[in-house]
DRENFILUM-67637 format. One record per residue: residue number from 1; x, y negated, z negated of N, C-alpha, C, O in turn. Coordinates in Angstrom, 3 decimals, padded with zeros to 6 digits, m for minus. Each point is the difference from the previous one (the first is absolute). Last residue first. Example, Ala and Ser with C-alpha at 12.3 -4.5 7.8 and 13.67 -1.06 7.14 Angstrom:
<kolmis>
(2 (012.850 002.250 m007.080) (000.820 m001.190 m000.060) (m000.770 m001.090 m000.730) (000.509 m001.108 m000.169))
(1 (m000.219 006.828 000.239) (m000.890 m001.190 000.000) (000.900 m001.200 000.000) (001.036 000.019 m000.665))
</kolmis>
This chain:
<kolmis>
(112 (024.225 m032.345 014.256) (m000.897 001.133 m000.144) (m000.155 000.640 001.386) (m000.718 000.989 000.146))
(111 (003.240 m004.916 m000.929) (000.724 001.073 m000.673) (m000.899 001.368 m000.045) (000.460 001.117 m000.237))
(110 (m001.978 m005.643 001.892) (000.869 000.926 000.875) (000.782 001.116 m000.583) (000.566 000.820 000.722))
(109 (m005.402 m003.259 m001.897) (001.380 000.258 m000.754) (000.799 000.850 001.036) (m000.264 001.179 000.236))
(108 (m004.468 m002.831 000.074) (001.011 m000.946 000.521) (001.394 000.239 m000.681) (000.847 m000.887 m000.110))
(107 (m004.631 003.595 m001.063) (m000.005 m000.069 001.347) (001.041 m000.767 000.619) (000.538 000.387 001.037))
(106 (m001.258 m000.525 m005.631) (000.714 001.225 000.343) (000.142 000.108 001.545) (001.052 000.369 000.523))
(105 (m003.463 m004.119 m002.460) (001.404 000.137 m000.494) (000.645 001.177 000.714) (000.984 m000.179 000.717))
(104 (m005.621 m001.306 m000.565) (000.906 m000.068 001.301) (001.311 000.272 m000.461) (000.826 000.288 000.865))
(103 (m004.168 000.158 m004.086) (m000.803 000.248 001.123) (000.962 000.245 001.224) (m000.053 000.960 000.769))
(102 (000.705 m001.659 m005.808) (000.970 000.722 000.864) (m000.743 000.194 001.398) (000.447 000.889 000.724))
(101 (m002.726 m002.953 m004.572) (001.216 m000.506 m000.142) (000.982 000.441 001.268) (000.816 m000.797 000.465))
(100 (m005.176 002.362 m000.931) (m000.144 m001.419 000.137) (001.461 m000.509 000.187) (000.334 m000.714 000.946))
(99 (m000.963 005.218 m002.085) (m000.287 m000.349 001.518) (m000.014 m001.441 000.285) (000.334 m000.425 001.105))
(98 (000.579 001.795 m005.560) (001.070 000.400 000.870) (m000.221 m000.298 001.394) (000.867 m000.444 000.752))
(97 (m004.446 000.045 m003.974) (001.051 m001.099 m000.224) (001.040 000.291 001.012) (000.265 m000.938 000.752))
(96 (m003.552 004.177 m000.636) (m000.516 m001.463 000.444) (001.088 m000.990 m000.126) (000.300 m000.763 000.918))
(95 (000.659 004.872 m002.785) (m000.100 000.137 001.445) (m000.376 m001.385 000.665) (000.634 m000.557 000.896))
(94 (m000.900 000.937 m005.603) (001.435 m000.046 000.367) (000.096 000.190 001.579) (000.900 m000.603 000.584))
(93 (m005.063 000.926 m002.688) (000.499 m001.398 m000.184) (001.433 m000.052 000.582) (000.389 m000.968 000.654))
(92 (m002.344 005.312 m000.704) (m000.682 m000.796 000.917) (000.482 m001.432 m000.073) (000.197 m000.580 001.068))
(91 (001.493 003.370 m004.271) (000.400 000.278 001.257) (m000.609 m000.698 001.100) (000.707 m000.442 000.906))
(90 (m002.463 000.003 m005.360) (001.403 m000.524 000.170) (000.555 000.337 001.385) (000.494 m000.954 000.600))
(89 (m004.756 002.577 m001.678) (m000.105 m001.370 000.237) (001.459 m000.616 000.070) (000.233 m000.946 000.752))
(88 (m000.623 005.501 m001.501) (m000.615 m000.270 001.180) (000.117 m001.518 000.325) (000.449 m000.432 001.062))
(87 (000.910 002.037 m005.229) (001.018 000.240 000.971) (m000.647 m000.350 001.400) (000.711 m000.572 000.827))
(86 (m002.250 m001.532 m005.566) (m000.450 000.858 001.098) (001.131 000.119 001.034) (000.426 m001.003 000.575))
(85 (m000.190 m000.312 m005.994) (000.343 m000.404 001.421) (m000.524 001.211 000.955) (000.292 001.185 m000.162))
(84 (000.181 m001.636 m004.864) (m001.356 m000.373 000.590) (000.048 m000.378 001.376) (m000.905 m000.676 000.488))
(83 (004.398 002.249 m003.834) (m000.262 m001.338 000.160) (m001.230 m000.525 000.781) (m000.269 m001.189 000.172))
(82 (001.523 005.858 m000.939) (000.221 m000.608 m001.191) (m000.403 m001.597 000.060) (m000.684 m000.519 m000.883))
(81 (000.733 003.231 004.924) (m001.177 000.284 m000.888) (000.032 m000.751 m001.385) (m001.015 m000.507 m000.476))
(80 (004.828 000.190 003.315) (m001.156 m000.844 000.644) (m001.207 000.365 m000.924) (m000.669 m000.924 m000.462))
(79 (004.492 003.276 m000.513) (000.060 m001.342 m000.414) (m001.131 m000.980 000.491) (m000.420 m000.983 m000.611))
(78 (000.617 005.697 001.746) (m000.265 m000.301 m001.403) (000.031 m001.424 m000.330) (m000.878 m000.536 m000.675))
(77 (002.128 001.655 005.040) (m001.359 000.141 m000.266) (m000.406 m000.257 m001.458) (m000.905 m000.777 m000.304))
(76 (005.336 001.260 001.357) (m000.572 m001.458 000.518) (m001.480 000.031 m000.216) (m000.577 m000.961 m000.510))
(75 (002.718 004.980 m000.356) (000.330 m000.854 m001.001) (m000.496 m001.451 000.338) (m000.420 m000.766 m000.868))
(74 (m000.045 004.164 004.116) (m000.864 000.380 m001.195) (000.235 m001.089 m001.114) (m000.968 m000.476 m000.593))
(73 (003.509 000.241 004.707) (m001.524 m000.356 000.071) (m000.833 000.269 m001.204) (m000.981 m000.678 m000.304))
(72 (005.634 002.044 000.256) (m000.147 m001.577 000.018) (m001.536 m000.293 000.179) (m000.577 m000.763 m000.775))
(71 (001.521 005.309 000.949) (000.159 m000.445 m001.268) (m000.062 m001.494 m000.051) (m000.637 m000.538 m000.906))
(70 (000.526 002.439 005.183) (m001.278 000.380 m000.779) (000.098 m000.584 m001.427) (m000.939 m000.652 m000.456))
(69 (004.794 000.464 003.132) (m001.025 m001.086 000.397) (m001.344 000.277 m000.721) (m000.706 m000.928 m000.395))
(68 (004.069 004.051 m000.336) (000.301 m001.205 m000.723) (m001.062 m001.046 000.519) (m000.578 m000.728 m000.806))
(67 (000.159 004.930 002.832) (m000.542 m000.023 m001.403) (000.562 m001.226 m000.749) (m000.654 m000.373 m000.974))
(66 (002.041 000.890 005.484) (m001.621 m000.137 m000.073) (m000.384 m000.011 m001.504) (m000.830 m000.806 m000.421))
(65 (005.370 001.580 001.160) (m000.284 m001.244 000.263) (m001.414 m000.196 000.007) (m000.424 m001.005 m000.570))
(64 (002.997 005.165 000.192) (m000.644 m000.651 m001.311) (m000.339 m001.419 000.265) (m000.426 m000.622 m000.973))
(63 (002.752 003.417 004.233) (m001.295 000.484 m000.192) (m000.735 m000.728 m001.204) (m001.229 m000.045 m000.048))
(62 (005.869 m000.610 001.368) (m000.967 m000.911 000.602) (m001.431 000.518 m000.178) (m000.938 m000.777 000.178))
(61 (004.675 002.208 m003.779) (m000.377 000.218 001.326) (m000.917 m000.973 000.422) (m000.722 m000.574 m000.816))
(60 (004.202 002.496 m003.456) (m000.758 m000.954 000.612) (m000.359 000.380 001.324) (000.667 000.856 000.581))
(59 (002.273 001.366 m003.843) (m001.371 000.082 m000.366) (m000.778 m000.961 000.590) (m001.100 m000.177 m000.524))
(58 (005.872 000.208 001.326) (m000.596 001.368 000.191) (m001.405 000.170 m000.282) (m000.617 000.827 000.671))
(57 (002.129 m005.698 001.005) (000.463 000.984 m001.105) (m000.598 001.351 000.132) (m001.031 000.162 000.654))
(56 (001.682 m003.540 003.507) (m000.882 000.502 m001.051) (000.816 000.769 m001.032) (000.956 000.727 000.267))
(55 (001.120 m004.906 002.521) (m000.347 001.325 000.248) (m000.938 000.449 m001.171) (m000.060 m000.649 m001.044))
(54 (001.037 m004.478 003.302) (000.202 001.032 m001.034) (m000.516 001.290 000.313) (m000.945 000.140 000.776))
(53 (000.333 m004.245 002.037) (001.392 000.629 000.113) (000.276 001.020 m001.159) (000.999 000.709 000.122))
(52 (m006.027 m001.777 001.545) (001.151 m000.864 m000.160) (001.234 000.794 000.190) (000.056 001.013 000.697))
(51 (m004.606 000.688 m000.498) (000.105 m000.925 001.105) (001.330 m000.854 m000.029) (000.372 m000.695 000.946))
(50 (m001.315 004.214 m004.174) (m000.704 000.560 001.237) (000.380 m000.941 001.117) (000.447 000.454 001.053))
(49 (000.919 m001.650 m005.472) (000.570 001.172 000.387) (m000.430 000.582 001.314) (000.808 000.629 000.682))
(48 (m002.750 m004.365 m002.533) (001.469 m000.306 000.124) (000.830 001.133 000.435) (001.029 m000.135 000.664))
(47 (m005.568 000.642 m001.887) (000.064 m000.729 001.264) (001.414 m000.200 000.359) (000.404 000.212 001.143))
(46 (m001.389 001.580 m005.485) (m000.194 001.005 001.207) (000.182 m000.692 001.216) (000.679 000.583 000.844))
(45 (m000.290 m003.379 m004.492) (001.019 001.011 000.019) (m000.141 000.823 001.197) (000.867 000.098 000.868))
(44 (m004.410 m003.111 m001.727) (001.143 m000.511 000.538) (001.112 000.824 000.091) (000.646 m000.068 001.046))
(43 (m004.355 001.577 m003.128) (m000.279 m000.028 001.332) (001.155 m000.519 000.709) (000.455 000.565 000.995))
(42 (m000.300 m000.775 m005.702) (000.123 001.418 000.515) (m000.221 000.130 001.532) (000.672 000.816 000.631))
(41 (m001.412 m005.072 m002.723) (001.458 000.398 000.079) (000.222 001.394 000.483) (000.889 000.267 000.809))
(40 (m005.310 m001.585 m001.540) (000.544 m000.745 001.284) (001.502 000.295 m000.008) (000.542 000.265 001.073))
(39 (m002.599 001.087 m004.856) (m000.473 000.853 001.107) (000.494 m000.547 001.271) (000.403 000.757 000.883))
(38 (000.366 m003.042 m004.759) (000.847 001.230 m000.025) (m000.518 000.789 001.180) (000.806 000.704 000.608))
(37 (m003.082 m004.701 m001.416) (001.272 m000.302 000.632) (000.896 001.300 m000.069) (000.923 000.101 000.809))
(36 (m005.194 000.313 m002.638) (m000.105 m000.254 001.553) (001.461 m000.321 000.400) (000.454 000.561 000.997))
(35 (m000.979 m000.020 m005.487) (m000.023 001.242 000.581) (m000.068 m000.153 001.438) (000.592 000.800 000.724))
(34 (m000.644 m004.707 m003.246) (001.349 000.748 m000.062) (m000.079 001.319 000.627) (000.996 000.415 000.592))
(33 (m005.031 m002.632 m000.929) (000.846 m000.837 000.994) (001.387 000.774 m000.139) (000.537 000.388 001.037))
(32 (m003.590 001.211 m004.073) (m000.360 000.443 001.310) (000.971 m000.811 001.204) (000.405 000.540 001.029))
(31 (m000.079 m001.896 m005.533) (000.438 001.376 000.116) (m000.192 000.467 001.399) (000.939 000.470 000.642))
(30 (m002.764 m004.452 m001.712) (001.375 m000.103 m000.006) (000.726 001.356 000.293) (000.917 000.151 000.808))
(29 (m005.629 m000.241 m001.557) (000.266 m000.600 001.336) (001.477 m000.163 000.210) (000.454 000.216 001.124))
(28 (m002.048 003.626 m004.526) (m000.135 m001.438 000.034) (000.387 m000.513 001.555) (000.630 000.712 000.782))
(27 (m002.610 004.025 m001.071) (001.166 m000.510 m000.619) (m000.235 m001.606 000.020) (m000.904 m000.503 000.667))
(26 (m003.376 003.621 m000.507) (000.990 m000.679 000.878) (001.213 m000.363 m000.914) (m000.203 m000.319 m001.171))
(25 (m002.744 004.723 m000.165) (m000.217 m001.613 000.071) (001.099 m000.552 000.959) (000.929 000.712 000.381))
(24 (m002.029 004.231 m000.652) (m000.421 m000.601 m001.218) (m000.321 m001.410 000.040) (m001.107 m000.417 m000.342))
(23 (002.213 003.650 003.894) (001.036 m000.793 m000.408) (m000.190 m000.704 m001.456) (000.865 m000.689 m000.541))
(22 (m004.218 003.646 002.754) (001.372 000.655 m000.036) (001.101 m000.837 m000.721) (000.747 000.484 m000.850))
(21 (m005.257 m002.157 001.639) (m000.210 001.478 m000.465) (001.295 000.759 m000.310) (000.080 000.869 m000.868))
(20 (m000.283 m005.767 002.167) (m000.920 000.222 m001.047) (m000.223 001.483 m000.520) (m000.351 000.271 m001.148))
(19 (003.086 m001.424 004.895) (000.666 m000.616 m001.095) (m000.957 000.100 m001.258) (000.497 000.110 m001.121))
(18 (m002.035 001.293 005.338) (001.040 000.861 m000.428) (000.655 m000.559 m001.340) (000.347 000.778 m000.889))
(17 (m003.806 m003.261 002.944) (m000.328 001.268 m000.515) (000.988 000.936 m000.539) (m000.176 000.691 m001.003))
(16 (001.445 m004.584 003.375) (m000.476 m000.315 m001.315) (m000.663 001.235 m000.770) (000.212 000.207 m001.195))
(15 (001.439 000.266 005.742) (001.084 m000.245 m001.156) (m000.657 m000.262 m001.343) (000.349 000.592 m001.021))
(14 (m003.439 m000.336 004.519) (000.656 001.368 m000.411) (001.159 m000.173 m000.905) (000.136 000.719 m000.990))
(13 (m002.158 m004.647 002.571) (m001.024 000.595 m000.854) (000.749 001.452 m000.358) (000.069 000.372 m001.172))
(12 (002.201 m003.004 004.157) (000.028 m000.567 m001.211) (m000.921 000.593 m001.056) (000.272 m000.045 m001.200))
(11 (m000.157 001.528 005.618) (001.249 000.268 m000.568) (m000.012 m000.557 m001.342) (000.432 000.698 m000.918))
(10 (m004.089 m001.644 003.465) (m000.010 001.308 m000.430) (001.339 000.426 m000.684) (m000.012 000.779 m000.953))
(9 (m000.251 m004.932 003.039) (m000.954 000.056 m001.116) (000.031 001.242 m000.630) (000.154 000.062 m001.220))
(8 (002.316 m000.265 005.108) (000.562 m000.621 m000.957) (m000.804 m000.116 m001.405) (000.514 000.209 m001.099))
(7 (m001.589 003.812 004.340) (000.013 m001.518 000.105) (000.800 m000.615 m000.986) (000.220 000.707 m000.983))
(6 (000.086 004.498 003.162) (m000.242 m000.906 m001.180) (000.016 m001.440 000.407) (000.837 m000.426 000.795))
(5 (m001.838 005.477 001.831) (000.641 m001.306 m000.128) (m000.344 m000.767 m001.099) (m001.178 m000.060 m000.351))
(4 (001.096 005.508 000.139) (m000.767 m001.155 000.657) (000.851 m001.269 m000.206) (000.820 m000.136 m000.909))
(3 (000.987 005.325 001.693) (m000.299 m000.914 m001.000) (m000.768 m001.282 000.537) (000.218 m000.409 001.140))
(2 (m000.448 005.275 000.963) (000.631 m001.085 000.161) (m000.375 m000.986 m001.228) (m001.166 m000.165 m000.358))
(1 (001.128 005.698 000.485) (m000.948 m001.245 000.023) (000.900 m001.167 m000.001) (000.909 m000.031 m000.830))
</kolmis>
């Protein structure tokens, strides 16, 4: 059976349900920010080894990259939930802002 697609609102609800039933409670916002930075660091390490000049350690592989991205999304969702921020609204606002700001910027960039 194929997993169903999840919306951003559904993601926020699913993470909240998990926190309430399995995670007991949210960590503080500051703790979750620190965890988010840790997860970004773990992704950065794998990216540097897979796409950069470093080599993998014996217990590392690029296969873990999707898991690290998932960890980042999970913790970011926790933070959004804690602060009452809709990820849907946030990304729509960001796309609108970037579109207005960059409408011709990249088209006219000879480096691209």
